[in-house]
MARKE-168165 format. One record per atom (N, C-alpha, C, O): residue in three letters; x, y, z. Coordinates in steps of 0.2 Angstrom, whole numbers, padded with zeros to 4 digits, always signed. Atoms other than C-alpha are relative to their C-alpha. Layout:
<rs>
AlaXYZ;...
</rs>
This chain:
<rs>
Met+0004+0000+0006;Met+0022+0099+0039;Met-0007-0002+0002;Met-0012+0001-0001;Leu+0006+0003-0001;Leu+0008+0089+0046;Leu-0003+0001+0007;Leu-0008+0000+0009;Thr+0002+0000-0007;Thr+0008+0093+0065;Thr-0006+0004+0001;Thr-0009+0002+0006;Ser+0006-0004-0001;Ser-0005+0106+0064;Ser-0006-0001-0004;Ser-0012+0002-0003;Lys+0005+0002+0005;Lys-0016+0098+0051;Lys-0005-0005+0003;Lys-0003-0010+0006;Lys+0005+0005-0002;Lys-0032+0088+0055;Lys-0001-0005-0006;Lys-0002-0003-0012;Ile+0000+0005+0005;Ile-0032+0072+0046;Ile-0006-0005+0001;Ile-0007-0008+0007;Gly+0006+0004-0001;Gly-0048+0063+0043;Gly+0000-0007-0004;Gly+0003-0007-0010;Phe+0001+0006+0004;Phe-0052+0045+0037;Phe-0007-0002+0000;Phe-0011-0003+0005;Ile+0007+0003+0002;Ile-0068+0039+0029;Ile+0001-0007-0001;Ile+0003-0009-0006;Gly-0001+0007+0000;Gly-0067+0021+0033;Gly+0006-0002+0005;Gly+0011+0001+0005;Gly-0005+0001-0006;Gly-0057+0013+0048;Gly+0003-0007-0001;Gly+0004-0010+0005;Gly-0003+0007+0000;Gly-0051-0004+0041;Gly+0007-0001+0001;Gly+0011+0004+0003;Ala-0007+0002-0001;Ala-0034-0012+0041;Ala+0005+0005-0003;Ala+0010+0007+0000;Met-0005-0005+0003;Met-0026+0000+0028;Met+0000+0006+0004;Met+0005+0009+0005;Ala+0000-0006-0003;Ala-0032+0015+0037;Ala+0003+0000+0007;Ala+0007+0004+0009;Glu-0003+0001-0007;Glu-0026+0008+0054;Glu+0008+0000-0002;Glu+0011+0003+0002;Ala-0007+0000+0001;Ala-0009+0005+0046;Ala+0003+0007-0002;Ala+0008+0009+0000;Ile-0002-0007+0001;Ile-0008+0023+0039;Ile+0001+0004+0006;Ile+0005+0008+0007;Ile+0001-0004-0007;Ile-0013+0030+0056;Ile+0006-0002+0004;Ile+0010+0002+0007;Lys-0006+0003-0004;Lys+0001+0019+0065;Lys+0006+0004-0003;Lys+0010+0006+0001;Gly-0006-0003+0002;Gly+0014+0026+0053;Gly+0000+0007+0001;Gly+0005+0010+0003;Leu+0001-0007-0001;Leu+0008+0044+0055;Leu+0002+0001+0008;Leu+0006+0006+0009;Val-0002-0001-0007;Val+0009+0042+0074;Val+0007-0002+0002;Val+0010+0002+0006;Asn-0006+0003-0002;Asn+0024+0031+0076;Asn+0006+0004-0002;Asn+0011+0005+0001;Ser-0005-0004+0003;Ser+0034+0043+0065;Ser+0000+0007+0003;Ser+0005+0011+0001;Gly+0000-0006-0003;Gly+0029+0058+0074;Gly-0003+0005-0005;Gly-0003+0011-0003;Leu+0003-0005+0005;Leu+0021+0066+0058;Leu-0007+0003+0003;Leu-0008+0009+0001;Ser+0007-0003-0002;Ser+0004+0068+0067;Ser-0001-0003+0007;Ser+0002-0008+0009;Gln+0002+0002-0007;Gln-0003+0066+0085;Gln-0007-0003-0001;Gln-0012-0001-0005;Pro+0007+0003+0000;Pro-0019+0055+0088;Pro-0005+0005+0001;Pro-0011+0004-0002;Ala+0005-0005-0001;Ala-0028+0070+0094;Ala-0002+0004-0006;Ala-0007+0007-0007;Asn+0001-0003+0007;Asn-0027+0077+0076;Asn-0003-0005-0005;Asn-0004-0003-0011;Ile+0003+0005+0005;Ile-0034+0061+0068;Ile-0007-0002+0002;Ile-0009-0003+0007;Ile+0007+0002-0001;Ile-0052+0058+0066;Ile-0002-0006-0005;Ile+0000-0006-0011;Val+0002+0006+0004;Val-0060+0041+0059;Val-0007+0000+0000;Val-0010+0000+0006;Ser+0007+0002+0001;Ser-0077+0038+0053;Ser-0001-0006-0003;Ser+0002-0008-0008;Asp+0001+0007+0003;Asp-0084+0021+0050;Asp-0007-0002+0002;Asp-0010+0000+0007;Val+0007+0003-0002;Val-0101+0012+0050;Val+0000-0005+0006;Val-0005-0006+0009;Ala+0000+0005-0005;Ala-0095-0001+0062;Ala+0002+0003+0007;Ala+0008+0005+0007;Val-0001-0003-0007;Val-0096+0005+0080;Val+0006-0004+0003;Val+0010-0001+0007;Ser-0005+0004-0003;Ser-0085-0009+0086;Ser+0007+0001-0003;Ser+0012+0001+0001;Arg-0007-0002+0003;Arg-0071-0004+0074;Arg+0002+0006+0003;Arg+0008+0007+0004;Leu-0002-0007-0003;Leu-0071+0014+0080;Leu+0002-0001+0007;Leu+0007+0002+0009;Glu-0002+0001-0007;Glu-0070+0008+0098;Glu+0007-0003+0000;Glu+0011-0002+0005;Tyr-0007+0003+0001;Tyr-0055-0003+0093;Tyr+0005+0005-0001;Tyr+0010+0005+0002;Leu-0005-0005+0002;Leu-0046+0012+0085;Leu+0001+0005+0006;Leu+0007+0007+0007;Val-0001-0005-0006;Val-0049+0023+0100;Val+0004-0004+0005;Val+0009+0000+0008;Asp-0004+0004-0005;Asp-0043+0009+0112;Asp+0007-0001-0002;Asp+0012+0000+0002;Lys-0006+0002+0003;Lys-0028+0005+0101;Lys+0005+0006-0001;Lys+0011+0006+0000;Leu-0004-0005+0002;Leu-0022+0021+0094;Leu-0002+0007+0003;Leu+0002+0012+0002;Gly+0002-0006-0004;Gly-0031+0035+0104;Gly-0002+0005-0005;Gly-0002+0011-0003;Val+0003-0005+0005;Val-0039+0044+0089;Val-0007+0001+0002;Val-0010-0002+0006;Ser+0007-0002-0001;Ser-0055+0053+0089;Ser-0004-0004-0006;Ser-0002-0005-0011;Thr+0005+0004+0005;Thr-0070+0044+0080;Thr-0007+0003+0000;Thr-0009+0007+0005;Met+0007-0002+0001;Met-0087+0048+0074;Met-0003-0004-0005;Met+0000-0007-0009;Ser+0004+0004+0005;Ser-0101+0040+0063;Ser-0002+0004-0005;Ser-0005+0001-0010;Asp+0002-0005+0005;Asp-0104+0055+0053;Asp+0005+0002-0005;Asp+0010+0006-0003;Asn-0005-0002+0005;Asn-0094+0056+0037;Asn+0001+0007-0002;Asn+0006+0010-0002;Ser+0000-0008+0002;Ser-0099+0074+0033;Ser+0004+0004+0005;Ser+0008+0008+0004;Leu-0003-0004-0005;Leu-0093+0080+0050;Leu+0007-0001+0000;Leu+0011+0003+0001;Thr-0007+0002+0001;Thr-0077+0071+0048;Thr+0004+0004-0006;Thr+0009+0007-0005;Ala-0003-0004+0006;Ala-0074+0079+0031;Ala+0001+0007+0001;Ala+0006+0010-0001;Lys+0000-0007-0002;Lys-0078+0096+0037;Lys+0005+0002+0004;Lys+0008+0008+0004;Gln-0006-0001-0005;Gln-0065+0095+0051;Gln+0007-0001-0003;Gln+0012+0000+0001;Ser-0007+0003+0002;Ser-0051+0088+0040;Ser+0003+0005-0005;Ser+0000+0007-0010;Asp-0004-0003+0005;Asp-0037+0097+0031;Asp+0002-0005-0005;Asp+0003-0003-0011;Ile-0002+0006+0004;Ile-0032+0080+0024;Ile-0005-0005+0001;Ile-0006-0007+0006;Leu+0006+0004-0001;Leu-0046+0068+0020;Leu+0002-0007-0004;Leu+0003-0007-0010;Phe-0002+0007+0003;Phe-0042+0049+0017;Phe-0007-0003-0002;Phe-0012-0004+0002;Leu+0005+0004+0002;Leu-0055+0039+0007;Leu+0002-0007+0000;Leu+0006-0009-0004;Ala-0003+0006-0002;Ala-0052+0022+0014;Ala-0006-0005+0000;Ala-0006-0009+0005;Val+0006+0004+0000;Val-0068+0013+0009;Val+0001-0005-0006;Val+0005-0004-0010;Lys+0000+0005+0006;Lys-0072-0002-0003;Lys-0002+0004-0006;Lys-0007+0008-0006;Pro+0002-0003+0006;Pro-0074+0003-0021;Pro-0007-0001-0002;Pro-0010+0003-0005;Gln+0007+0001+0002;Gln-0091-0004-0022;Gln-0005+0005+0004;Gln-0011+0006+0002;Val+0004-0005-0003;Val-0097+0010-0010;Val+0002+0007-0001;Val-0001+0011+0002;Ile-0004-0007+0000;Ile-0086+0024-0015;Ile-0005+0005-0003;Ile-0005+0011-0001;Lys+0005-0005+0003;Lys-0100+0033-0026;Lys-0005+0002+0005;Lys-0006+0008+0005;Asn+0005-0002-0005;Asn-0112+0033-0012;Asn+0004+0005+0005;Asn+0001+0010+0008;Val-0004-0004-0005;Val-0098+0040+0000;Val+0001+0007-0003;Val+0001+0012+0000;Leu-0001-0006+0004;Leu-0093+0053-0013;Leu-0006+0005+0000;Leu-0005+0011+0001;Lys+0007-0004+0000;Lys-0111+0059-0015;Lys-0001+0003+0006;Lys-0003+0009+0007;Ser+0002-0003-0007;Ser-0113+0061+0004;Ser+0005+0005+0002;Ser+0003+0009+0006;Leu-0005-0005-0002;Leu-0097+0071+0005;Leu+0000+0006-0005;Leu+0004+0011-0004;Glu-0001-0005+0005;Glu-0100+0082-0010;Glu+0000+0008+0002;Glu+0003+0012+0000;Thr+0001-0007-0003;Thr-0105+0098+0000;Thr+0005+0001+0006;Thr+0005+0006+0009;Ala-0003+0000-0006;Ala-0094+0094+0015;Ala+0008+0001-0001;Ala+0011+0003+0004;Val-0008-0001+0001;Val-0076+0094+0007;Val+0001+0007-0003;Val-0002+0009-0008;Ser-0001-0006+0002;Ser-0069+0111+0005;Ser+0005+0000-0006;Ser+0008-0005-0007;Glu-0005+0000+0006;Glu-0058+0117-0010;Glu+0007-0001+0002;Glu+0011-0003-0002;Ser-0007+0001-0002;Ser-0043+0117+0001;Ser+0002-0007+0003;Ser+0008-0008+0005;Thr-0001+0006-0003;Thr-0045+0100+0008;Thr+0004-0005-0005;Thr+0002-0006-0011;Leu-0004+0005+0004;Leu-0032+0087+0001;Leu-0004-0007+0001;Leu-0004-0009+0006;Val+0004+0007-0001;Val-0042+0071-0003;Val+0005-0005-0003;Val+0007-0005-0009;Ile-0005+0006+0002;Ile-0031+0055-0004;Ile-0005-0006+0000;Ile-0007-0008+0005;Ser+0004+0006+0001;Ser-0040+0040-0010;Ser+0005-0006-0001;Ser+0009-0007-0004;Ile-0003+0006+0000;Ile-0034+0022-0007;Ile-0005-0005-0003;Ile-0004-0011-0002;Ala+0005+0005+0003;Ala-0050+0014-0015;Ala+0003-0003-0006;Ala+0004+0001-0011;Ala-0003+0004+0006;Ala-0044+0001-0027;Ala-0004+0001-0006;Ala-0010+0001-0006;Gly+0003+0000+0006;Gly-0048+0004-0045;Gly-0004+0007-0001;Gly-0007+0008-0007;Ile+0003-0006+0001;Ile-0055+0022-0043;Ile+0004+0005-0002;Ile+0009+0007+0002;Cys-0005-0005+0002;Cys-0047+0035-0053;Cys-0002+0007+0003;Cys-0007+0008+0005;Thr+0000-0007-0003;Thr-0044+0053-0048;Thr-0006+0004-0004;Thr-0009+0008-0001;Ala+0005-0003+0004;Ala-0056+0059-0062;Ala-0007-0001+0003;Ala-0011+0003+0003;Met+0007+0002-0003;Met-0071+0050-0054;Met-0001+0004+0006;Met-0006+0007+0007;Ile+0000-0003-0006;Ile-0067+0058-0037;Ile-0001+0008-0001;Ile-0004+0011+0002;Glu+0001-0007+0001;Glu-0065+0075-0045;Glu-0007+0003-0003;Glu-0008+0008-0003;Glu+0006-0001+0002;Glu-0082+0074-0052;Glu-0004+0003+0006;Glu-0009+0007+0005;Tyr+0003-0002-0006;Tyr-0088+0077-0034;Tyr+0003+0006+0003;Tyr+0000+0010+0006;Phe-0004-0005-0003;Phe-0074+0088-0028;Phe+0004+0004-0006;Phe+0010+0003-0006;Pro-0003-0002+0006;Pro-0070+0098-0044;Pro+0006+0005+0001;Pro+0010+0006-0003;Lys-0005-0005-0001;Lys-0059+0111-0036;Lys+0005-0002+0006;Lys+0010+0001+0007;Ser-0004+0002-0005;Ser-0051+0101-0022;Ser+0006-0004-0003;Ser+0005-0008-0008;Pro-0006+0004+0002;Pro-0033+0093-0024;Pro-0002-0008+0002;Pro-0003-0009+0007;Val+0001+0007-0001;Val-0035+0074-0026;Val+0006-0004-0002;Val+0009-0003-0007;Ile-0006+0004+0001;Ile-0022+0061-0025;Ile-0002-0008+0001;Ile-0006-0009+0006;Arg+0002+0007-0001;Arg-0024+0042-0028;Arg+0006-0004+0002;Arg+0012-0003-0001;Val-0005+0004-0003;Val-0013+0030-0019;Val-0001-0008-0001;Val-0007-0010+0001;Met+0001+0007+0000;Met-0010+0011-0022;Met+0006-0002+0005;Met+0011-0003+0003;Pro-0005+0003-0005;Pro-0002+0005-0006;Pro-0001-0008+0000;Pro-0006-0011-0002;Asn+0001+0007-0001;Asn+0001-0014-0002;Asn+0000-0002+0007;Asn+0002+0002+0011;Thr+0001+0002-0007;Thr-0002-0024+0014;Thr+0006+0001+0004;Thr+0004+0002+0010;Pro-0005-0001-0005;Pro+0015-0023+0021;Pro+0001+0007+0003;Pro+0005+0008+0008;Ile+0000-0007-0003;Ile+0012-0005+0026;Ile-0002-0002+0008;Ile-0001+0002+0012;Ala+0002+0002-0007;Ala+0004-0014+0042;Ala+0006-0001+0004;Ala+0006-0001+0010;Val-0006+0001-0004;Val+0022-0018+0047;Val+0006+0005-0002;Val+0012+0003-0002;Ser-0004-0005+0002;Ser+0030-0002+0041;Ser+0005-0002-0006;Ser+0011+0001-0006;Ala-0004+0003+0006;Ala+0037-0011+0025;Ala-0004+0001-0006;Ala-0003-0003-0011;Gly+0005-0001+0006;Gly+0024-0005+0012;Gly+0004+0003-0005;Gly+0009+0006-0005;Met-0002-0003+0006;Met+0026+0000-0005;Met-0006+0004-0003;Met-0011+0001-0004;Ser+0006-0004+0002;Ser+0015+0014-0011;Ser+0001+0004-0006;Ser+0007+0008-0006;Ala-0001-0004+0006;Ala+0013+0022-0028;Ala-0005+0006+0000;Ala-0011+0005+0001;Ile+0004-0006-0001;Ile+0006+0040-0028;Ile-0001+0003-0007;Ile+0003+0004-0011;Ala+0002-0003+0006;Ala-0004+0047-0043;Ala-0004+0007+0001;Ala-0008+0007+0005;Leu+0003-0007-0001;Leu-0009+0066-0044;Leu-0005+0001-0004;Leu-0005+0000-0010;Gly+0005-0003+0004;Gly-0025+0073-0049;Gly+0001+0006-0003;Gly+0007+0009-0002;Lys-0001-0006+0004;Lys-0027+0088-0060;Lys+0001+0006+0004;Lys+0005+0011+0002;Asn-0001-0006-0004;Asn-0027+0100-0045;Asn+0005-0001+0005;Asn+0006+0004+0009;Ala-0005+0002-0005;Ala-0014+0092-0035;Ala+0007+0003-0002;Ala+0009+0002-0008;Ser-0007-0004+0002;Ser+0003+0102-0034;Ser+0006-0004+0003;Ser+0005-0010+0006;Lys-0006+0003-0003;Lys+0021+0097-0029;Lys-0001+0000+0007;Lys+0001-0005+0010;Asp+0001+0000-0008;Asp+0017+0102-0011;Asp-0005-0005+0002;Asp-0003-0008+0007;His+0005+0006-0001;His+0002+0090-0011;His+0004-0006+0000;His+0003-0011+0004;Ser-0003+0006+0001;Ser+0013+0077-0018;Ser+0005-0002+0006;Ser+0006-0007+0008;Glu-0004+0000-0006;Glu+0026+0080-0004;Glu-0003-0003+0006;Glu+0000-0006+0010;Ile+0004+0002-0006;Ile+0013+0078+0009;Ile-0001-0007+0000;Ile+0000-0011+0004;Ala+0001+0007+0001;Ala+0008+0061+0002;Ala+0006-0004+0001;Ala+0005-0010+0004;Ile-0006+0004+0000;Ile+0025+0055+0000;Ile+0003-0001+0008;Ile+0004-0006+0010;Asn-0002+0000-0007;Asn+0029+0060+0018;Asn-0004-0005+0004;Asn-0002-0009+0009;Ile+0005+0004-0003;Ile+0013+0051+0024;Ile+0002-0007-0001;Ile+0002-0011+0004;Phe-0001+0007+0002;Phe+0016+0035+0015;Phe+0007-0003+0001;Phe+0008-0009+0002;Ser-0007+0002-0002;Ser+0035+0035+0018;Ser+0001-0002+0007;Ser+0005-0006+0009;Ser+0000+0002-0007;Ser+0031+0033+0036;Ser-0002-0007+0002;Ser-0001-0010+0007;Ser+0002+0007-0001;Ser+0025+0016+0033;Ser+0003-0005-0005;Ser+0001-0010-0007;Gly-0004+0004+0005;Gly+0038+0010+0020;Gly+0003+0005-0005;Gly+0007+0010-0003;Gln-0003-0005+0006;Gln+0043+0018+0003;Gln-0006+0002-0004;Gln-0011-0001-0005;Ala+0005-0003+0005;Ala+0033+0029-0009;Ala+0003+0003-0006;Ala+0009+0006-0005;Ile-0002-0003+0007;Ile+0035+0034-0027;Ile-0006+0004-0003;Ile-0011+0002-0002;Val+0005-0003+0004;Val+0026+0046-0038;Val+0000-0003-0007;Val+0005-0003-0010;Ile+0001+0003+0006;Ile+0019+0039-0054;Ile-0005+0003-0004;Ile-0009+0007-0001;Asn+0006-0002+0004;Asn+0008+0043-0069;Asn-0006-0004+0001;Asn-0005-0010+0002;Glu+0005+0005-0002;Glu-0009+0037-0065;Glu-0002-0005-0006;Glu-0005-0010-0004;Ala+0001+0005+0005;Ala-0009+0028-0082;Ala+0004-0007+0002;Ala+0002-0012-0001;Ser-0004+0006-0001;Ser+0004+0016-0074;Ser-0003-0004+0007;Ser+0000-0008+0009;Ile+0002+0003-0007;Ile-0007+0012-0058;Ile-0002-0007-0001;Ile-0001-0011+0004;Asp+0001+0007+0000;Asp-0013-0005-0065;Asp+0006-0004+0000;Asp+0006-0010+0003;Ala-0007+0003+0000;Ala+0005-0010-0068;Ala+0002-0001+0007;Ala+0005-0006+0009;Val-0002+0000-0007;Val+0009-0005-0050;Val-0004-0005+0004;Val-0002-0009+0008;Thr+0004+0004-0004;Thr-0006-0015-0044;Thr+0002-0007-0002;Thr+0002-0012+0003;Gly-0002+0007+0002;Gly+0000-0031-0054;Gly+0006-0002+0003;Gly+0008-0007+0004;Leu-0007+0001-0003;Leu+0018-0029-0047;Leu+0000+0000+0007;Leu+0000-0005+0011;Ser-0001+0000-0007;Ser+0018-0022-0030;Ser-0006-0001+0004;Ser-0006-0003+0010;Gly+0006+0001-0004;Gly+0000-0022-0025;Gly-0001-0008+0001;Gly-0003-0009+0007;Ser+0001+0007-0001;Ser-0001-0041-0028;Ser+0006-0003+0002;Ser+0006-0009+0004;Gly-0006+0003-0002;Gly+0017-0044-0025;Gly+0001-0003+0006;Gly+0004-0009+0006;Pro-0001+0003-0006;Pro+0016-0048-0007;Pro-0003-0007+0000;Pro-0001-0012+0003;Gly+0003+0007+0001;Gly+0004-0063-0012;Gly+0005-0004-0003;Gly+0006-0010-0002;Tyr-0005+0004+0003;Tyr+0018-0069-0024;Tyr+0005-0002+0005;Tyr+0008-0008+0005;Gly-0006+0002-0005;Gly+0031-0068-0010;Gly-0003-0005+0005;Gly+0001-0009+0007;Phe+0002+0005-0005;Phe+0020-0077+0003;Phe+0000-0007-0003;Phe+0001-0012+0000;Leu+0000+0006+0003;Leu+0018-0091-0010;Leu+0007-0003+0000;Leu+0008-0009+0001;Met-0007+0002+0001;Met+0037-0092-0013;Met+0002-0002+0007;Met+0006-0007+0008;Ile-0002+0002-0007;Ile+0040-0092+0006;Ile-0003-0007+0002;Ile+0000-0011+0005;Asp+0003+0006-0002;Asp+0027-0106+0009;Asp+0003-0006-0004;Asp+0004-0011-0001;Ala-0003+0005+0004;Ala+0035-0116-0006;Ala+0007-0002+0003;Ala+0009-0008+0004;Leu-0007+0001-0003;Leu+0053-0114+0001;Leu-0001-0003+0007;Leu+0003-0008+0008;Ala+0000+0004-0006;Ala+0047-0119+0018;Ala-0002-0007+0000;Ala+0001-0011+0003;Asp+0001+0007+0002;Asp+0039-0135+0011;Asp+0006-0003-0002;Asp+0007-0009+0001;Ala-0007+0003+0002;Ala+0056-0138+0003;Ala+0004-0002+0006;Ala+0007-0007+0007;Gly-0004+0001-0006;Gly+0064-0136+0020;Gly-0002-0006+0004;Gly+0002-0009+0007;Val+0002+0006-0003;Val+0053-0148+0028;Val+0002-0007-0003;Val+0003-0012+0000;Lys-0002+0006+0004;Lys+0056-0160+0014;Lys+0007-0003+0001;Lys+0008-0009+0001;Val-0008+0002-0001;Val+0075-0160+0017;Val+0001+0000+0007;Val+0007-0001+0009;Gly-0002+0002-0007;Gly+0073-0162+0036;Gly-0001+0005+0005;Gly+0000+0004+0011;Leu+0000-0006-0005;Leu+0070-0145+0044;Leu-0007+0000+0003;Leu-0012-0003+0001;Ser+0006+0000-0004;Ser+0056-0142+0057;Ser-0004+0006-0004;Ser-0001+0010-0008;Arg+0004-0004+0004;Arg+0041-0132+0049;Arg+0002+0008+0002;Arg+0003+0012-0002;Gln-0002-0007-0002;Gln+0045-0116+0060;Gln+0006+0002-0002;Gln+0007+0008-0004;Asp-0007-0002+0003;Asp+0063-0116+0056;Asp+0000+0001-0007;Asp+0003+0006-0009;Ala+0000-0001+0007;Ala+0060-0118+0038;Ala-0004+0006-0002;Ala-0001+0010-0007;Ile+0004-0006+0001;Ile+0047-0104+0038;Ile+0005+0006+0001;Ile+0005+0011-0003;Thr-0005-0005-0002;Thr+0060-0093+0047;Thr+0005+0001-0005;Thr+0007+0007-0007;Leu-0006+0000+0004;Leu+0074-0097+0036;Leu-0002+0003-0007;Leu+0001+0007-0010;Ala+0002-0003+0006;Ala+0064-0094+0020;Ala-0002+0007+0000;Ala+0000+0011-0004;Ala+0002-0007+0000;Ala+0056-0078+0025;Ala+0006+0005+0001;Ala+0006+0010-0002;Gln-0006-0005-0001;Gln+0072-0070+0032;Gln+0005+0000-0006;Gln+0008+0005-0008;Ser-0004+0000+0006;Ser+0081-0076+0016;Ser-0002+0005-0005;Ser+0001+0009-0008;Leu+0003-0005+0005;Leu+0069-0066+0005;Leu+0000+0007+0002;Leu+0001+0011-0002;Phe-0001-0006-0003;Phe+0069-0052+0017;Phe+0007+0003-0001;Phe+0007+0009-0003;Gly-0007-0002+0001;Gly+0088-0051+0016;Gly+0001+0002-0007;Gly+0005+0007-0008;Ala-0001-0001+0008;Ala+0088-0052-0003;Ala-0003+0007-0002;Ala+0000+0010-0005;Ala+0003-0006+0001;Ala+0076-0038-0004;Ala+0003+0006+0003;Ala+0004+0011-0001;Lys-0003-0006-0003;Lys+0085-0027+0008;Lys+0007+0001-0003;Lys+0009+0007-0004;Met-0006-0001+0003;Met+0101-0030-0001;Met-0001+0004-0007;Met+0003+0009-0009;Val+0002-0003+0007;Val+0093-0024-0018;Val-0001+0007+0002;Val+0002+0012-0002;Leu+0002-0007-0002;Leu+0086-0008-0009;Leu+0006+0004+0002;Leu+0007+0010+0001;Glu-0005-0004-0003;Glu+0101-0003+0001;Glu+0007+0000-0004;Glu+0010+0005-0004;Thr-0006-0001+0005;Thr+0115-0007-0012;Thr-0001+0004-0006;Thr+0003+0007-0009;Gly+0002-0003+0006;Gly+0106-0001-0027;Gly+0003-0004-0006;Gly+0002-0001-0012;Glu-0003+0004+0005;Glu+0114-0015-0037;Glu-0006-0003-0003;Glu-0011-0005-0001;His+0004+0004+0004;His+0105-0024-0051;His-0001-0007+0004;His+0004-0010+0005;Pro+0001+0006-0003;Pro+0097-0040-0044;Pro+0004-0006-0003;Pro+0007-0010+0000;Ala-0004+0005+0003;Ala+0106-0050-0057;Ala+0008+0000+0002;Ala+0011-0005+0003;Lys-0007+0000-0002;Lys+0123-0044-0051;Lys+0001-0003+0007;Lys+0005-0006+0008;Leu+0000+0003-0007;Leu+0119-0048-0033;Leu-0001-0008+0000;Leu+0002-0012+0004;Arg+0001+0007+0001;Arg+0113-0065-0039;Arg+0007-0004-0002;Arg+0009-0009+0000;Asp-0006+0003+0002;Asp+0130-0068-0048;Asp+0005+0000+0006;Asp+0009-0005+0006;Met-0005+0000-0006;Met+0139-0064-0031;Met-0001-0006+0004;Met+0004-0008+0007;Val+0001+0006-0004;Val+0131-0079-0023;Val+0000-0007-0004;Val-0001-0012-0002;Thr+0000+0006+0004;Thr+0132-0091-0038;Thr+0008-0002-0002;Thr+0010-0001-0007;Ser-0006+0003+0001;Ser+0149-0100-0036;Ser+0001-0005-0006;Ser-0004-0008-0007;Pro+0000+0005+0005;Pro+0155-0110-0051;Pro-0001-0007+0003;Pro+0002-0009+0008;Ala+0002+0007-0002;Ala+0148-0128-0049;Ala-0002+0000+0007;Ala-0002-0006+0010;Gly+0002+0000-0007;Gly+0141-0123-0032;Gly-0008-0001+0000;Gly-0011-0003-0004;Thr+0007+0002-0001;Thr+0124-0126-0024;Thr-0005+0005-0003;Thr-0010+0003-0005;Thr+0005-0005+0002;Thr+0115-0109-0029;Thr-0001-0001-0007;Thr-0007+0000-0009;Ile+0001+0001+0007;Ile+0118-0111-0047;Ile-0003-0006-0002;Ile-0007-0006-0007;Ala+0004+0007+0002;Ala+0112-0129-0047;Ala-0007+0001+0002;Ala-0011-0001-0002;Gly+0007-0001-0001;Gly+0096-0123-0039;Gly-0003+0005-0005;Gly-0009+0004-0007;Ile+0003-0005+0005;Ile+0094-0108-0051;Ile-0001-0003-0006;Ile-0006-0002-0010;His+0001+0004+0006;His+0096-0120-0065;His-0006-0003+0000;His-0010-0003-0005;Val+0007+0004-0001;Val+0081-0130-0059;Val-0005+0005-0001;Val-0010+0004-0004;Leu+0005-0005+0000;Leu+0071-0114-0057;Leu-0001+0003-0007;Leu-0007+0004-0009;Glu+0000-0003+0007;Glu+0075-0108-0075;Glu-0003-0006-0004;Glu-0007-0004-0009;Gln+0003+0006+0004;Gln+0071-0126-0082;Gln-0008+0000+0001;Gln-0011-0001-0003;Arg+0007+0000-0002;Arg+0054-0125-0073;Arg-0004+0006-0002;Arg-0010+0006-0001;Gly+0003-0006+0003;Gly+0050-0108-0080;Gly-0003+0005+0006;Gly-0008+0008+0005;Val+0002-0004-0005;Val+0049-0099-0063;Val+0000+0007-0002;Val-0005+0011+0000;Arg-0001-0007+0002;Arg+0055-0082-0070;Arg-0006+0001-0005;Arg-0010+0007-0004;Ala+0005-0001+0005;Ala+0042-0084-0085;Ala-0007+0000+0004;Ala-0011+0004+0002;Ala+0006+0000-0004;Ala+0028-0088-0072;Ala-0001+0006+0004;Ala-0007+0009+0004;Leu+0001-0006-0003;Leu+0031-0073-0062;Leu-0001+0006-0004;Leu-0005+0010-0003;Ile+0002-0005+0005;Ile+0031-0062-0077;Ile-0007+0000-0002;Ile-0010+0005-0003;Asp+0007+0001+0002;Asp+0015-0069-0083;Asp-0005+0002+0006;Asp-0010+0004+0004;Ala+0004-0002-0006;Ala+0008-0067-0065;Ala-0002+0007+0000;Ala-0007+0010+0001;Val+0001-0008-0001;Val+0011-0048-0065;Val-0004+0002-0006;Val-0008+0007-0005;Ile+0004-0003+0006;Ile+0004-0046-0083;Ile-0007-0002+0001;Ile-0011+0002-0001;Thr+0007+0002-0001;Thr-0012-0056-0079;Thr-0003+0004+0006;Thr-0009+0007+0005;Ala+0003-0004-0006;Ala-0014-0046-0062;Ala-0001+0007-0003;Ala-0006+0010-0001;Thr+0000-0006+0003;Thr-0011-0030-0072;Thr-0007+0001-0004;Thr-0010+0006-0004;Glu+0005+0000+0005;Glu-0024-0034-0085;Glu-0007-0001+0004;Glu-0012+0002+0003;Arg+0006+0000-0004;Arg-0037-0039-0071;Arg-0001+0006+0004;Arg-0007+0008+0004;Ser+0001-0006-0003;Ser-0034-0023-0062;Ser-0003+0005-0005;Ser-0007+0009-0003;Ala+0003-0005+0005;Ala-0038-0013-0078;Ala-0007-0002-0001;Ala-0011+0002-0002;Glu+0007+0003+0001;Glu-0054-0024-0080;Glu-0004+0003+0006;Glu-0010+0004+0005;Met+0004-0002-0006;Met-0059-0019-0062;Met-0001+0007+0001;Met-0005+0010+0005;Gly-0001-0007-0001;Gly-0055-0001-0064;Gly-0007+0004-0001;Gly-0011+0002-0006;Lys+0007-0004+0001;Lys-0070+0012-0062;Lys+0002+0007-0001;Lys+0004+0010+0004;Cys-0001-0007+0001;Cys-0068+0029-0070;Cys-0006+0003-0004;Cys-0006+0009-0006;
</rs>
């Protein structure tokens, strides 16, 4: 589906690098078919050396050569970038934006006939374990959706959502890795407190959460059912869960997602 298509990236930061790695490592695309444009020459040199892609400093030339064009720039510069590309993006070019808080309607003001897709990926795409939510613009078809799903599935998992839900996705999966890192750090501190070395405690905590997540995804069982499977009567796990419930950990996580969702909505630019 993608082997013959030219894929361009406006912005060559960490997210762009992760997406490119997924494309190349999965065989969906070849480095020779990928072009990256960025203002930082040192960043372009790094991407050439590490991934073997083509690079240039002219955004318009990148856009003109691309069948699929990624907008991977910071939201504060997106309007200037869009304006500079207004005459360079063809009606057949699939535009995929990962710019946080930028809705499809804003991008469609500059490319009114092009298919536009907005994606909210999270940082674990860097290790091929990302979660990406895909929202279609008014000109994007099912075929365009399948292209985006294939691209982002190469770096983890991807789902299609209504764009109205993008702030909720941001509050849950976009910010979710941060919650996970905090929990791993706290569990590791606890491990040190009860006598484990720091490195062993981090490994035990991280692998335990990774394993729990993998069980949910691979079994399809409700997390509560899997939790019940490890909570023996009068056992250690139920004793620990009792403390977590007493301290309001569940409510704190719910409140964290709600607050992050509200903050995402405040930061949105449409």
